[in-house]
N, C-alpha and C positions, 0 to 999 in steps of 0.2 A: 554602508554597503558591506565593509566587513564584518559589523556585528551581525548583519542579515544572514550571511552566510555561514558564520559560526553556529547562529541559533538552527538553520537548516540543517547543518552536518548533525547537530546534538539532536535535533526532534527525529530525524530519518534513522539515525544510529538505534535510538532506544526502540522506534518502531519495530525494525529488523531484528534487533538483539532480543526485545522482550516478546515479539509477536513469533519469530521464527524460533527463538529459544524456547517457548513455551512447547513449540510443537516437536521439536527435537528431543527435550529433555523430560517434558512432563505429562505430554498427550497420552503415552501410553506406558506410563512409569509402572514397574511390576506391581500388579494386583489392583493398583489404586491410581489410575491416570484421570487426567482434568478431561479427556476426550475433546470431541468437535466443539463442545458449547465452550470449553475452558479456553481453547485456543481462539475462539472467535471472540471471547471476551478480554483476553489478553492485548489482541490487537486493537481493539476499541479503547481499552485503558490506555495503551500508550498515546494513542493520538490525542485522547481528552487530555490526558496529564499534561503533555508537551506543549497542547495549544494553550493551556493555561499557564505553561510556565514560560514559553518563549514565544508564543504567538505573537503578542505585543510588539516583539523586536522585528520579525520577518513576515508575519503572516500566517505563519504556521502550516505550510505547503507539505513539507516532508514527502512529496511525490511529484516526480517529472509530470504526470498526467495532470495533476492538480494545478500546476503552474501554468500549463499549457491551456486548460479550460479557462483559469481566471483571465488569462491573456486575451482569448477568444471573446470573453464575454465584456473585456473592456475595464478589468478590476485588476490588472498587473502590467506594468510596462512590458512591451515585447523585448526592448533592451536587456531586461534582467533574465531572461528566459534562460541562455546557456550558462551563465554562473551559477543559477540557481540548481540547474540540472545536474552540472559537474558536481558541486558539493554534496547533492542528494546522493547519486550514486556512490560518491567516495564514502559518505557515511554508511551507506548499505554494505560496502565492501568490507570495510573496517569491522563492522559490527558481525559479519559472516566469519570474518577471521577470527575474531576473540569467541564466537560461539564454536567454532571448529575446535579451537584450543581447550576450551572447556569440556566439550562432548568427548574430544578423544582422550581425556585424562580417565576416562573409565575403562577398566579391562574387559578386553573382546570387543572393544567398539568398532562398528562399522559404519561407514559412510552413508550408505543406503540413500533414501532420496534427498535427504538433508533439507527437509521442506522446500525443496524447489516446485516451481510449476509445471504442470505438463498435462498433455492430452494424448487420446488413444490408451496405448497399453502403460503410460506413466500417469494418467489421470487416476485418482484415487478409486473412482467409481467406473472406470474404463469408456469415459465418455470420449466421444469424436472431437476432431478439429473444428468441425461445425457448431457442436455444440459449446465449446470452448472459447469460439470467437464470439457467439451470440450473448452468450452470459458475461462474457469480460465488457463488451462494449455496452450492453444493457445496464449492467452493475454501476459501472463507472459515469456513464450518464446521468444517473439518478443520484449518485454520491455528488457528484458537481452541483447539480439543482440543490440538494440539501446545503452544501456548503455556500453556495451563492444566496440562498434565500436565507438561512439563518445567520449570515453576517450583513444581510442588507440593512439599511438604517430603518425601516420599518420592523423589524423584527426586534423582540424583547432583547433588553441589552445583557450581556454577560453569560447567555446561555447557550451560543454557539458552539462551543466545544463539546457540550453534552450531547448536542444534537448530531455533530459530525462523528464523535465517538460511538454513539449508539448506532447509527448508520453504519460506520465500518463493521461494528459487532454482527449487524443483522446482514450485512454483505457476505461475511464469513460462513454465517450460520446455513446461509442458501448455496453458496458455490463451493467450500471445502471439497466436497463429493466428486465436483466436475474438474476442477483446475488446480484444487490446494490452494485458490483465492490468490490472484495478483492484485488487479487494478493499482498496480503501482509497478513500473517498469525498474525502479531502483532495488525495490526488494526482490524482485524476480532476478537481477543481475547479480548482485550479492550472493546469492544461494547457488546459481548456475556454475558461477565461476570456481566453485569449488566442487561441484558435482560434475563438471565437464560432460562430454559424450552428448548423450540425448539432449540434457537440459540446456545447454547452448545451442543444439541445432534445432529446439524449439522455441528458445528464447525471442526470437523475432516477434512471435505472436503476443507475447506478453509486454512488448512495445507498441505494437502496433494498435491492438484493441483496446487498451487503456487509453492512451492517447486519442484515437479515433472517438471513443466513447466521451472523453472529457471534452473535446472540442465540440462534439454535438451537443453535450450539456451546457455548455457554454451560449451555443448558438439558441437553444431552446430558452434559455433564461431570459437573453436578449429579445425574445419575443412576449414573453411574460412579463418583463420589466417595463415594456413600453407603454408609455402614457396614452389612454384612448383618446 
């Protein structure tokens, strides 16, 4: 169990440091930034690489919603949920702290949104609470179906991290303009703690929606996986 938790910490750390780091440091770099597509790819690559690196140790969740969805689908012991979620959140907070140290080393640094998730006036595209809720639930649901399907015994062996990483890239390409893309309560929490104010006030949505979507995804997969 100890090794599992260390692996989850490391995976969640890189997801936040790499994904949010690309948004904070490189997305709008003067004259030549990586933009939304680059940030989307960065999030996908962090999951892909860490799933190959430590997925064999812990299962490669790196996300409280994923842990919940896998538990609902019967693919993860409910008794391990709390320890996994705790270390995932700690990993995200440590990553956000190190990202803050790096970002604040630039002259004239302003915290701004710090890659936090938001809706309404804090949505990159000005999308409403309803829009944010719907897209976070829907995309997390489909993310869980991809995870459960690609790791199923009938799926081609060894390709699950590719499918999962590409799915997360696609999710970000779709939803960065709406919520800055969460689908991961740990990722949202780490950034919100440093922004404070509005980010903490809106954080509830980025726990509720991804977990609800993941649980629904787990239930849908149980129906799909039933023997006729």
